[in-house]
Each structure stands twice: as structure tokens, then as C-alpha cells.
C-alpha positions as CSV (number, residue, x, y, z in Angstrom):
1,M,-74.2,-35.6,-55.6
2,T,-71.3,-38.0,-55.3
3,V,-72.5,-41.6,-55.0
4,P,-71.4,-43.4,-51.8
5,Y,-68.7,-46.0,-52.2
6,Q,-69.3,-49.8,-52.3
7,D,-67.4,-52.0,-49.9
8,T,-64.9,-53.7,-52.1
9,S,-61.3,-54.9,-51.6
10,E,-60.2,-52.1,-54.0
11,L,-61.8,-49.4,-51.8
12,R,-60.3,-51.0,-48.7
13,Q,-56.8,-51.0,-50.3
14,A,-57.4,-47.3,-51.4
15,V,-57.9,-46.4,-47.8
16,I,-54.7,-48.2,-46.8
17,D,-52.8,-46.5,-49.6
18,A,-54.1,-43.1,-48.4
19,C,-52.9,-43.9,-44.8
20,L,-49.5,-44.8,-46.2
21,S,-49.5,-41.6,-48.2
22,L,-50.1,-39.5,-45.1
23,N,-47.0,-40.9,-43.5
24,N,-44.9,-40.7,-46.7
25,L,-45.8,-37.0,-47.1
26,G,-45.0,-36.2,-43.5
27,I,-48.6,-35.3,-42.8
28,N,-48.9,-38.0,-40.2
29,Q,-46.6,-40.0,-37.9
30,G,-47.0,-43.7,-36.9
31,T,-50.5,-44.8,-36.3
32,S,-51.9,-41.5,-34.9
33,G,-54.2,-40.7,-37.8
34,N,-57.2,-42.5,-39.1
35,I,-59.4,-42.5,-42.2
36,S,-63.1,-43.5,-42.8
37,V,-65.3,-43.7,-45.9
38,R,-69.0,-44.0,-46.3
39,V,-70.3,-47.3,-47.8
40,E,-74.1,-46.9,-48.1
41,D,-75.4,-47.0,-44.5
42,Q,-72.1,-48.2,-43.1
43,M,-68.6,-46.7,-42.7
44,L,-65.2,-48.4,-43.2
45,I,-62.6,-47.1,-40.7
46,T,-59.0,-48.0,-40.0
47,P,-58.4,-50.2,-37.0
48,S,-56.9,-49.1,-33.7
49,G,-53.1,-49.2,-33.1
50,I,-52.0,-51.1,-36.2
51,A,-49.1,-49.8,-38.3
52,Y,-50.3,-48.8,-41.7
53,D,-47.7,-50.9,-43.5
54,C,-49.1,-53.9,-41.7
55,L,-52.7,-53.4,-42.8
56,S,-54.5,-55.6,-45.2
57,P,-58.0,-54.9,-46.7
58,D,-59.7,-57.4,-44.4
59,M,-58.5,-55.5,-41.4
60,L,-60.6,-52.4,-42.0
61,V,-63.6,-52.2,-39.7
62,S,-67.1,-51.9,-41.0
63,M,-69.5,-50.1,-38.7
64,P,-73.1,-48.9,-39.0
65,L,-73.8,-45.1,-39.3
66,D,-76.8,-45.2,-37.0
67,G,-74.9,-44.8,-33.7
68,R,-74.4,-48.5,-32.8
69,A,-70.8,-49.5,-32.3
70,T,-71.3,-53.0,-33.6
71,T,-68.0,-54.6,-34.7
72,L,-68.4,-58.2,-33.6
73,G,-65.8,-60.5,-35.2
74,Q,-63.7,-57.6,-36.4
75,L,-60.6,-55.7,-35.2
76,K,-61.1,-52.9,-32.7
77,P,-61.9,-49.7,-34.7
78,S,-59.9,-46.5,-34.3
79,T,-60.5,-44.8,-31.0
80,E,-61.8,-41.8,-33.0
81,W,-64.7,-43.8,-34.6
82,R,-67.3,-41.6,-32.8
83,F,-66.4,-38.4,-34.6
84,H,-65.9,-40.1,-37.9
85,Q,-69.4,-41.6,-37.5
86,S,-70.9,-38.3,-36.4
87,I,-69.3,-36.3,-39.2
88,L,-70.5,-38.7,-41.9
89,L,-74.0,-38.7,-40.4
90,S,-74.2,-34.9,-40.3
91,K,-72.7,-34.4,-43.8
92,P,-74.5,-36.6,-46.2
93,H,-72.7,-35.1,-49.2
94,M,-69.3,-36.0,-47.7
95,H,-68.1,-39.6,-48.1
96,A,-64.7,-39.5,-46.5
97,V,-63.1,-38.2,-43.3
98,V,-59.3,-37.9,-42.8
99,H,-57.7,-37.2,-39.4
100,A,-54.0,-36.6,-38.8
101,H,-51.5,-34.8,-36.7
102,P,-49.7,-32.6,-39.2
103,V,-46.9,-30.6,-37.5
104,Y,-47.9,-27.1,-38.5
105,C,-51.6,-27.7,-38.0
106,T,-50.9,-29.2,-34.6
107,A,-48.6,-26.3,-33.7
108,L,-51.4,-23.9,-34.3
109,A,-53.8,-26.2,-32.4
110,M,-51.5,-26.2,-29.4
111,N,-51.7,-22.4,-29.4
112,H,-55.5,-22.5,-29.8
113,Q,-55.2,-20.5,-33.0
114,E,-57.5,-20.9,-36.0
115,I,-56.3,-20.1,-39.5
116,P,-57.8,-16.8,-40.6
117,A,-58.2,-15.5,-44.2
118,C,-54.5,-15.2,-44.7
119,H,-54.5,-16.9,-48.1
120,Y,-57.3,-17.5,-50.7
121,M,-57.0,-21.3,-50.2
122,V,-58.8,-20.9,-46.8
123,A,-61.9,-20.9,-49.0
124,A,-61.2,-24.6,-49.9
125,F,-62.5,-25.3,-46.4
126,G,-65.8,-23.6,-46.9
127,G,-65.5,-20.1,-45.5
128,N,-63.2,-17.3,-44.4
129,S,-61.3,-19.3,-41.8
130,V,-60.3,-22.8,-40.7
131,P,-61.8,-22.9,-37.3
132,L,-60.5,-24.5,-34.1
133,A,-62.6,-27.2,-32.3
134,D,-62.4,-27.0,-28.5
135,Y,-60.3,-29.6,-26.7
136,A,-61.8,-32.9,-25.4
137,I,-60.0,-36.2,-24.8
138,F,-59.5,-38.4,-27.8
139,G,-62.2,-40.9,-28.6
140,S,-64.8,-39.1,-26.4
141,E,-68.3,-38.0,-27.2
142,A,-67.4,-34.5,-26.1
143,L,-64.7,-34.4,-28.8
144,S,-67.2,-35.5,-31.4
145,N,-69.6,-32.8,-30.3
146,N,-66.9,-30.2,-30.5
147,L,-66.0,-31.2,-34.0
148,D,-69.6,-31.2,-35.2
149,K,-69.8,-27.6,-34.0
150,A,-66.6,-26.5,-35.7
151,L,-67.5,-28.3,-38.9
152,A,-71.1,-27.2,-39.2
153,D,-70.3,-25.0,-42.2
154,R,-66.7,-26.1,-42.9
155,H,-64.9,-28.9,-44.7
156,G,-62.0,-29.0,-42.2
157,C,-60.8,-27.7,-38.8
158,L,-58.0,-27.8,-36.3
159,M,-58.4,-29.7,-33.1
160,A,-57.2,-27.9,-29.9
161,N,-54.1,-29.6,-28.5
162,H,-54.6,-32.5,-30.9
163,G,-54.4,-32.2,-34.7
164,A,-56.7,-31.7,-37.7
165,V,-59.6,-33.3,-39.5
166,V,-61.0,-32.8,-43.0
167,T,-64.0,-34.1,-45.0
168,G,-64.3,-34.9,-48.6
169,E,-66.9,-35.7,-51.2
170,T,-64.4,-38.5,-52.2
171,L,-61.4,-40.1,-50.5
172,E,-59.2,-38.3,-53.0
173,K,-60.7,-35.0,-52.2
174,A,-60.4,-35.5,-48.5
175,M,-56.7,-36.3,-48.9
176,W,-56.3,-33.2,-51.1
177,R,-57.8,-31.1,-48.4
178,M,-55.5,-32.5,-45.7
179,V,-52.4,-31.7,-47.8
180,E,-53.7,-28.3,-48.6
181,L,-54.5,-27.6,-44.9
182,E,-51.0,-28.5,-43.7
183,T,-49.6,-26.4,-46.5
184,L,-51.8,-23.5,-45.5
185,A,-50.9,-23.9,-41.8
186,K,-47.2,-23.9,-42.7
187,G,-47.5,-20.7,-44.7
188,Y,-49.5,-19.0,-41.9
189,V,-47.0,-20.1,-39.2
190,T,-44.1,-18.8,-41.4
191,S,-45.9,-15.5,-42.0
192,L,-46.4,-15.0,-38.3
193,S,-42.6,-15.5,-37.8
194,I,-41.7,-12.6,-40.1
195,G,-44.4,-10.1,-39.6
196,H,-48.2,-9.7,-39.5
197,P,-50.2,-11.5,-42.2
198,Q,-52.6,-9.2,-44.1
199,L,-56.0,-10.8,-44.2
200,L,-58.4,-11.0,-47.1
201,S,-61.8,-9.4,-46.6
202,D,-65.1,-11.3,-46.5
203,P,-66.1,-10.1,-50.0
204,E,-62.7,-11.3,-51.3
205,I,-63.2,-14.7,-49.8
206,E,-66.8,-14.9,-51.2
207,E,-65.3,-14.2,-54.6
208,V,-62.9,-17.1,-54.2
209,L,-65.8,-19.4,-53.0
210,R,-67.7,-18.6,-56.2
211,A,-64.6,-19.3,-58.3
212,F,-64.0,-22.6,-56.6
213,S,-67.2,-23.9,-58.1
214,N,-65.2,-24.5,-61.2
215,Y,-61.8,-25.2,-59.6
216,G,-60.2,-28.4,-61.0
217,A,-59.3,-30.2,-57.8
218,Q,-62.7,-29.2,-56.3
219,N,-64.5,-31.2,-59.0
220,K,-62.8,-34.6,-58.5
């Protein structure tokens, strides 16, 4: 099992660098995304409404994972802190959560479409589809509950009329999944525009899931 992170300036800077990478890659825009990492019984999360290129390590917000939103003396945490907290609590082997508004993922989410087994990389998210979480207003407990349901046996999902969220055993792995998810969504949207995607069967996806146990990026 991956060991939880320690709260260091290096880790905090790595979170900021990951945020900047999301924007540089075109995965996210402005300050709409957010990232959290587990640090023992706490989580570090990006603050609300501050441009990523203005962040410094001391600006990241430390919060307990036991449900109390205690941030006295710190900046206001991301409005999405509830679902970050809930996901990390419900997935003890995952130590990072990345949320963003990638264009192709968001386009599918606007149409209330999940991503079926159109490509073997669907298995990178834990099953034969990337599910769609039901809509609820951002920052709400209802949204957190919807995401918990969608992510019960998955490492990522789309969010109806919103965006996407992924988990990772490490921050690097969560970032890898977010890039892979947008790439997958782009391929799926493109395939829909030129015809009818031929889906892989459940046994074929199960074969990929077994193969992924030794897949390079999966073992970061």
C-alpha cells in the first residue's frame, strides 16, 4: 500500500505544480479545478478562487479528514472540499484527488453520457466504463454523495453538467489518470462524430484489468 504523504513544503509545491500543469495542458481553465492530497489524518487542498500562478506553498489549506471543516487562520479551502474529503475517507488506498473541467469530459457530462468500453484504457478507471455522477450544485453535500456513489468501484468519473474527478494512489498517478480521461473522452466524442463505436466486451475488459496489474504507469 502506498504510504500517505507528509506535509512538507516540497509536497505543497508539487500540488501547485500539478495545478499549473493542468492549465498548461489545457485540461483545466482558470481556477475552476482543485487538487487534494492525503497527509496522515489530514488533507491538503488548494484554496478557493486564487489563480494557480499566484499560489505559494503556505497558501494550501490543511483540513482534518474526520468531517470537521476546521481551517482557522488559513485561507478559505476550495468550495469542493466536501467531496475531496469524502473521497479520501472512503478510499484509504488513494492519496490524491484531482478535479478539473476538461473540455471533452465536460461535453459528455453536459449530455449526461458516461464513457463506455470504447477503448481498453477505460479499464484504467477500474471497470468497463467511466460512470457519470448525478448533478448537484458545486460544493454541496449532495454532490459529494453523488460522487461517492459513482466512484464506489471506480478511480474516476464524469460529473453531470460540471466536469470530471479522478483519484490516485499518488499525486502523479492521479494526474496521469486525469490526462488519460480527457484523452479517452476526446477519442470517444470523435468516434461518435464519424460513426458508432464498437464496444469491448466485459471479458475483454477483465483481461485488460488483469494486464494492468503490471502496467508501467499503474505502478508509479
